C-alpha positions in Angstrom: 5.6 1.3 -7.4 9.0 -0.2 -6.7 8.9 1.0 -3.1 5.2 0.5 -2.5 5.9 -2.0 0.3 6.8 0.0 3.5 10.2 -1.0 4.7 10.3 -3.9 7.2 11.9 -2.2 10.2 10.2 1.2 10.3 8.3 0.4 13.5 11.5 -1.1 14.9 13.3 2.2 14.4 10.7 3.9 16.5 10.5 1.4 19.2 14.2 1.2 19.7 14.7 4.9 20.3 15.0 6.7 23.6 11.7 8.0 24.7 12.3 11.1 26.7 8.8 12.3 26.1 9.7 16.0 25.7 6.3 16.7 24.2 3.1 17.3 26.2 -0.1 15.3 25.6 -1.5 18.3 23.7 1.5 18.4 21.4 1.3 14.7 20.7 -1.2 14.9 17.9 0.8 17.7 16.2 3.9 15.6 16.3 2.1 12.7 14.7 0.5 15.0 12.1 4.0 16.4 11.1 5.7 13.0 11.0 2.8 11.2 9.2 2.6 13.9 6.5 6.4 14.1 6.2 6.7 10.3 5.8 3.9 10.4 3.3 5.9 12.7 1.0 8.7 10.1 0.7 6.3 7.1 0.6 3.9 8.4 -2.0 6.5 9.9 -4.3 8.3 6.6 -4.4 5.2 4.7 -5.4 3.5 7.2 -7.8 6.5 7.9 -10.0 6.4 4.4 -11.4 2.8 4.9 -12.6 3.9 8.1 -14.3 6.9 6.6 -16.1 4.9 5.6 -19.3 3.6 9.2 -19.6 7.1 10.5 -18.9 8.5 8.4 -21.7 6.0 9.8 -24.1 6.0 13.5 -23.2 9.8 13.9 -22.4 10.8 11.5 -25.2 12.6 9.5 -22.6 14.1 6.0 -23.2 13.5 3.0 -21.0 17.0 3.6 -19.6 16.0 7.2 -18.7 12.9 5.8 -17.0 15.2 3.6 -14.9 17.3 6.5 -13.9 14.2 8.5 -12.8 13.6 5.8 -10.2 17.2 4.9 -9.4 18.5 8.5 -8.9 16.0 8.9 -6.0 16.6 5.4 -4.6 20.4 5.6 -4.7 20.7 8.6 -2.4 17.9 7.5 -0.1 19.5 4.1 0.4 23.1 5.2 0.7 22.5 8.2 3.0 19.7 6.8 5.2 21.9 5.9 8.1 23.9 9.2 7.7 20.6 11.1 7.8 19.6 9.4 11.1 23.0 10.2 12.6 22.7 13.9 11.6 19.4 14.2 13.4 20.9 12.6 16.6 23.8 15.1 16.5 22.3 18.4 15.3 18.7 18.0 16.4 16.0 15.8 14.9 13.5 18.6 14.3 16.2 20.7 12.5 17.4 17.9 10.2 13.8 16.7 9.5 12.8 20.3 8.6 15.8 20.6 6.3 14.8 17.3 4.6 11.3 18.6 4.1 12.5 21.9 2.6 15.0 20.2 0.3 12.4 17.6 -0.8 9.9 20.4 -1.6 12.4 22.4 -3.6 13.4 19.3 -5.5 9.7 18.6 -6.2 9.3 22.0 -7.8 12.4 21.2 -9.9 10.9 17.8 -10.9 7.6 19.4 -11.9 9.3 22.0 -14.1 11.8 19.6 -15.7 12.0 20.0 -19.4 14.2 17.0 -20.2 14.9 13.5 -18.8 18.3 14.7 -17.6 16.7 17.6 -15.6 14.2 15.2 -14.0 16.9 12.7 -13.1 19.0 15.4 -11.4 15.9 16.7 -9.5 15.1 13.1 -8.4 18.6 12.8 -7.0 18.0 15.9 -4.9 14.7 14.4 -3.7 16.6 11.3 -2.6 18.9 13.4 -0.4 15.9 15.2 1.1 14.3 11.8 1.7 17.4 10.5 3.5 17.1 13.4 5.9 13.3 13.3 6.5 12.6 9.6 6.6 14.8 8.7 9.6 14.0 12.0 11.2 10.3 11.4 11.2 10.7 8.0 12.9 13.2 9.4 15.4 10.9 12.3 16.4 8.1 9.9 17.2 10.5 7.8 19.3 11.8 10.8 21.2 8.4 12.4 21.7 6.4 9.6 23.4 7.3 7.6 26.5 6.9 3.8 26.4 3.3 3.8 27.6 2.1 6.1 24.8 4.5 5.0 22.0 2.5 1.9 21.0 -0.6 3.9 20.2 1.6 6.4 18.3 3.2 3.7 16.3 -0.2 2.2 15.5 -1.5 5.6 14.3 1.6 6.2 12.2 1.6 2.7 10.7 -2.1 2.9 9.9 -1.8 6.2 8.0 1.4 5.0 6.3 -0.5 2.0 5.0 -3.3 4.3 3.8 -0.7 6.4 2.0 0.7 3.3 0.3 -2.8 2.4 -1.0 -4.0 5.8 -2.0 -0.7 7.4 -3.3 -0.5 5.5 -6.6 -4.3 5.9 -7.2 -4.2 9.6 -6.6 -1.1 9.9 -8.7 -2.7 8.0 -11.5 -5.7 10.3 -11.3 -3.5 13.5 -11.4 -1.7 12.1 -14.4 -4.9 11.4 -16.3 -6.7 14.6 -15.4 -3.9 17.2 -15.3 -0.3 16.0 -16.0 2.4 13.9 -14.6 4.0 17.1 -13.3 1.3 17.4 -10.7 2.4 14.3 -8.8 5.4 16.5 -7.8 3.6 19.9 -7.5 1.1 18.3 -5.0 4.0 17.9 -2.6 4.3 21.6 -2.1 1.3 22.4 0.0 1.9 19.3 2.1 5.5 20.3 2.7 4.5 23.8 3.7 2.0 22.4 6.2 4.6 20.0 7.6 7.1 22.8 8.1 4.6 25.1 9.8 3.6 22.3 12.2 7.2 21.2 12.8 8.6 24.6 13.5 5.8 25.7 15.8 4.6 22.5 17.5 7.3 19.8 17.5 9.9 20.0 20.3 13.6 19.7 19.4 15.5 16.6 20.6 18.9 15.1 20.1 20.9 12.2 21.5 23.8 13.4 23.7 25.4 9.9 23.5 25.0 9.6 19.7 27.5 7.7 17.7 30.0 9.7 15.7 29.1 10.7 12.1 30.6 8.2 9.7 31.2 10.6 6.8 33.7 8.3 5.0 31.3 5.4 5.2 28.5 7.4 3.7 30.6 8.8 0.9 32.0 5.3 0.0 28.5 3.7 0.1 27.2 6.4 -2.2 30.1 6.2 -4.7 30.0 2.4 -4.6 26.3 1.9 -5.2 26.3 4.8 -7.7 29.1 3.4 -9.7 27.6 -0.1 -9.7 24.1 1.1 -10.7 25.4 3.5 -13.4 27.5 0.7 -15.0 24.6 -1.8 -14.9 22.0 0.6 -16.3 24.1 2.1 -19.0 25.4 -1.3 -20.2 21.9 -1.8 -21.6 22.6 0.9 -24.3 26.4 1.1 -24.4 27.4 -2.5 -23.8 29.7 -4.0 -21.1 32.8 -3.3 -23.2 32.3 0.4 -23.2 35.1 2.1 -21.3 32.6 4.3 -19.3 30.7 1.2 -18.2 33.8 -0.7 -17.3 35.2 2.3 -15.3 32.0 2.9 -13.4 31.7 -0.8 -12.4 35.4 -0.9 -11.3 34.9 2.3 -9.3 31.7 1.0 -7.8 33.0 -2.4 -6.8 36.3 -0.9 -5.5 34.5 1.7 -3.4 32.3 -1.0 -1.8 35.3 -3.1 -0.9 37.0 -0.1 0.6 33.8 0.6 2.5 33.9 -2.8 4.2 37.5 -2.2 5.3 36.7 1.3 6.5 33.8 0.1 8.5 35.9 -2.7 10.0 38.5 -0.2 11.2 36.3 2.6 12.3 35.7 3.1 16.0 32.0 4.0 15.4 31.0 2.7 12.0 27.5 3.3 10.6 27.3 -0.4 9.7 29.3 -2.3 12.4 30.6 -5.6 11.1 30.3 -7.0 14.7 26.5 -7.1 14.4 26.8 -9.7 11.6 28.3 -12.1 14.1 24.7 -12.8 15.1 23.4 -15.6 12.9 19.9 -14.3 13.0 21.0 -10.8 12.1 22.9 -12.1 9.1 20.0 -14.3 8.1 17.5 -11.5 8.4 19.5 -9.2 6.2 20.3 -11.9 3.6 16.5 -12.7 3.5 15.8 -8.9 3.1 18.3 -8.5 0.3 16.9 -11.4 -1.7 13.2 -10.9 -1.2 13.1 -7.1 -1.5 15.3 -7.4 -4.6 12.5 -9.6 -6.1 9.8 -7.2 -4.9 11.5 -4.1 -6.2 12.3 -5.5 -9.6 8.9 -7.0 -10.1 6.9 -4.0 -9.1 9.0 -1.7 -11.2 8.1 -3.5 -14.4 4.4 -4.2 -13.6 3.0 -0.7 -14.3 4.6 -0.7 -17.8 3.0 -4.1 -18.5 -0.4 -2.8 -17.3 -0.3 0.5 -19.1 1.7 -0.1 -22.3 0.6 -3.7 -23.1 -2.8 -4.1 -21.5 -4.1 -0.5 -21.9 -4.8 0.2 -18.3 -5.3 3.9 -17.3 -2.7 5.4 -14.9 -5.4 5.3 -12.2 -6.2 1.6 -12.7 -2.5 0.7 -12.8 -2.0 2.6 -9.6 -4.8 0.7 -7.9 -3.8 -2.7 -9.3 -1.5 -3.6 -6.3 -3.7 -2.0 -3.6 -5.4 -5.3 -2.6 -2.0 -6.7 -1.5 -1.3 -3.7 0.7 -4.8 -4.0 2.3 -4.3 -7.8 2.9 -1.0 -7.1 4.6 -2.5 -4.3 6.7 -5.4 -6.3 8.0 -3.7 -9.7 8.3 -0.4 -8.7 9.8 -1.7 -8.6 13.4 -2.8 -12.2 13.1 0.2 -13.6 11.1 2.6 -11.8 13.5 1.4 -14.2 16.2 2.8 -17.2 14.1 6.3 -16.2 15.2 5.3 -16.2 18.9 3.7 -19.6 18.6 6.0 -21.5 16.2 9.1 -19.4 16.1 10.3 -17.0 13.3 11.6 -19.6 10.9 8.2 -20.9 9.8 6.6 -17.6 8.7 10.0 -16.5 7.1 9.9 -19.7 5.0 6.1 -19.8 4.3 5.8 -16.1 3.4 8.4 -16.2 0.6 6.9 -19.5 -0.8 3.6 -17.7 -1.1 5.3 -14.7 -2.6 7.1 -16.9 -5.2 3.7 -18.3 -6.2 2.4 -14.8 -6.6 5.3 -13.8 -8.8 4.8 -16.9 -10.9 1.1 -16.0 -11.3 2.0 -12.5 -12.5 3.9 -14.2 -15.3 0.9 -16.1 -16.5 -1.2 -13.4 -18.4 -0.4 -13.0 -22.0 -0.7 -9.8 -24.1 -4.4 -10.6 -24.6 -5.2 -11.0 -20.9 -8.8 -10.8 -19.8 -10.1 -8.7 -16.9 -8.1 -7.7 -13.9 -10.0 -10.0 -11.6 -9.2 -13.1 -13.6 -5.7 -12.2 -14.8 -3.8 -10.1 -12.2 -5.9 -10.2 -9.1 -5.1 -13.9 -8.2 -1.4 -13.0 -8.3 -1.9 -9.9 -6.2 -4.0 -11.8 -3.7 -1.4 -14.6 -3.2 1.5 -12.1 -3.1 -0.4 -10.1 -0.4 -0.8 -13.2 1.7 2.9 -13.8 1.4 3.7 -10.2 2.5 1.4 -10.4 5.4 3.1 -13.6 6.6 6.7 -12.5 6.6 6.9 -8.7 7.1 5.9 -8.6 10.8 8.2 -11.5 11.6 11.1 -9.9 9.7 10.9 -6.8 11.9 10.9 -8.9 15.0 13.9 -11.0 14.0 16.0 -8.0 13.0 15.3 -6.3 16.4 15.7 -9.4 18.5 18.9 -10.6 16.8 21.1 -8.1 18.7 21.3 -6.7 22.2 18.7 -4.1 23.0 21.2 -1.2 23.0 21.9 -1.9 19.3 18.3 -2.5 18.2 17.9 1.0 16.7 21.1 0.6 14.6 20.0 -2.9 13.6 16.6 -1.6 12.5 18.3 1.1 10.4 20.7 -1.3 8.8 17.9 -3.7 7.8 15.9 -0.8 6.5 18.9 0.3 4.4 19.3 -3.3 3.1 15.7 -3.4 1.8 16.1 0.0 0.0 19.5 -1.1 -1.5 17.9 -4.3 -2.7 15.2 -2.3 -4.6 17.9 0.0 -6.0 19.9 -2.9 -7.4 16.9 -4.8 -8.6 15.8 -2.2 -11.2 19.4 -2.1 -12.6 20.1 -5.8 -12.6 16.7 -7.0 -13.9 16.8 -4.4 -16.6 19.8 -6.3 -17.9 17.6 -9.3 -18.2 14.6 -7.5 -19.7 16.5 -5.7 -22.6 18.1 -8.6 -24.3 15.1 -10.9 -24.0 12.8 -8.2 -25.4 15.2 -7.5 -28.2 15.5 -11.2 -29.2 11.8 -11.8 -28.9 11.0 -8.8 -31.1 13.6 -9.9 -33.8 11.9 -13.3 -33.9 8.4 -12.0 -34.2 9.1 -9.5 -37.0 11.5 -11.8 -38.9 8.8 -12.9 -41.3 7.3 -9.4 -41.9 8.1 -7.6 -45.1 10.0 -4.7 -43.6 12.5 -2.6 -45.6 16.1 -2.3 -44.3 15.3 1.3 -43.2 12.2 0.2 -41.3 14.2 -2.6 -39.6 16.9 -0.1 -38.6 14.3 2.3 -37.2 12.8 -0.5 -35.2 16.2 -1.5 -33.9 16.6 2.1 -32.5 13.2 1.9 -30.9 14.2 -1.2 -28.8 15.6 1.0 -26.1 12.1 2.1 -25.3 10.9 -1.4 -24.6 7.1 -1.5 -24.4 6.8 2.2 -25.5 8.6 1.4 -28.8 6.7 2.7 -31.9 6.2 0.9 -35.2 8.3 2.5 -38.0 6.6 5.2 -40.0 5.3 4.6 -43.5 4.1 1.1 -42.9 0.8 -0.2 -44.2 -1.9 -0.4 -41.6 -1.8 -4.2 -41.4 1.9 -4.4 -41.1 2.1 -1.6 -38.5 -0.5 -3.4 -36.4 1.5 -6.6 -36.7 4.7 -4.7 -35.5 2.8 -3.2 -32.5 1.4 -6.6 -31.6 5.0 -8.0 -31.8 6.2 -5.2 -29.5 3.5 -5.9 -26.9 4.1 -9.7 -26.9 7.9 -9.2 -26.7 7.5 -7.0 -23.6 5.4 -9.8 -22.1 8.1 -12.3 -22.9 10.7 -10.1 -21.0 8.2 -9.4 -18.2 7.6 -13.2 -17.7 11.4 -13.7 -17.4 11.6 -11.0 -14.8 8.7 -12.4 -12.8 10.1 -15.9 -12.9 13.4 -14.6 -11.7 11.7 -12.8 -8.9 10.0 -16.1 -8.0 13.4 -17.8 -7.9 14.8 -15.1 -5.6 11.8 -15.5 -3.3 12.5 -19.2 -3.1 16.1 -18.4 -2.4 15.1 -16.1 0.5 12.9 -19.0 1.9 16.0 -21.2 1.7 18.2 -18.6 3.5 15.6 -18.4 6.3 15.5 -22.1 6.7 19.3 -22.4 6.9 20.2 -19.2 8.8 17.3 -18.2 11.1 17.3 -19.8 14.5 14.2 -20.1 16.6 15.6 -18.5 19.7 14.9 -15.6 22.1 16.6 -12.3 21.8 20.0 -11.9 23.7 19.8 -10.5 27.1 21.4 -7.3 28.2 24.4 -7.8 30.5 23.7 -7.2 34.2 24.8 -3.6 35.3 
């Protein structure tokens, strides 16, 4: 569920492309069918996996750190290689790279479904991330290249509508498959969809490429992957190994060092994948700062929410998958109206008001205790307010990111903002995990301090802390004592969850402040006269 909010500049990527319209009107529906189904593979997998994590923990005997890696392995390669994937399509053919991404994603899905250990699943998810980095930008670029300007608006509307439907139904369908069959089927269900996409793409979708495409920035892509990978590995593994562990220290040093080198390489490259010159625009810098802060808050909050619903409050996987659906629906139906706010009042107002509403929504998510009542009185008010916030800022964010640079760079600007949002979600799970683990541990120690537990039982409970809300009471306890320990585990998870939600609320407030200070209410720069 960490990626349940579709990225802010997806439509911008499509609009900014060169529309040569190589497809006929008869081929148009086939192009949309292939790209919508292809995008849905990446969107739905990113959202349904979080609902499956509690079941994965139980059936694969995975720790909470393993569960983090199941999400992060996918997010890491998708975020780091997204811009490289788009460049590969421009150079070698968008249909070819899109098809390669679909095939790799499908093969990795089979691997995920057959995984017999957490390590197998993590490796398979990394392969899925590489496939996603090829197919996601490819699907957007194919739409851009296949429809001329007069038909592109309708194509974008169709694609966006079905993408929103996927965001709503994906977690619900995934939860249903988990309950009725197995968590493995959330991966196996990708196979027939991928086969259909490949059949349509190879027979109906025309090939296209950009003869004036920028050079491939292979050094930049490698450094970004190593940098983010080292940083995320060190942050996640520090929860179990500690920051003094040599492996953790080495990975953090490598990660930070690679990201610093990445900045120098991009500054010296003739055609970098992330040109530093674009950040001279105050609005572009402001839009990406805003994106990093707010999507960090969203990614972290929505990662921990399903665990709270399933492990603490006893929700089924289907119910947990549907819990956030109202927010997506509010965003879908209200965005066309809230988007007009920027036209009337300028972009700063919605980019300040939206995060303020989001902060209130995060704070409301922190309110329910371990004995919360029904969904409609405990979690729905938070989801409602958060949905209003999303509907307020998402349309404007896309507009600001596109309008902050010259039109010739709008596609690159859209891709960079998209990568920023995915990187924010990637870092959020690792960083907020550092907050969750020690707070949960301290809260559990405090709640079981007065219980009559033997030294062996306390040692066993200490080992279970790595599982967070999935921790089990030590064996051999009396029924009353075991119930008290289980209650303490649930309440301790809620304590950590509240800290994460309030941190997310603080980050949302910080994003509102960044918009107030950095975003200017101005028109987009004009292209120079020929």
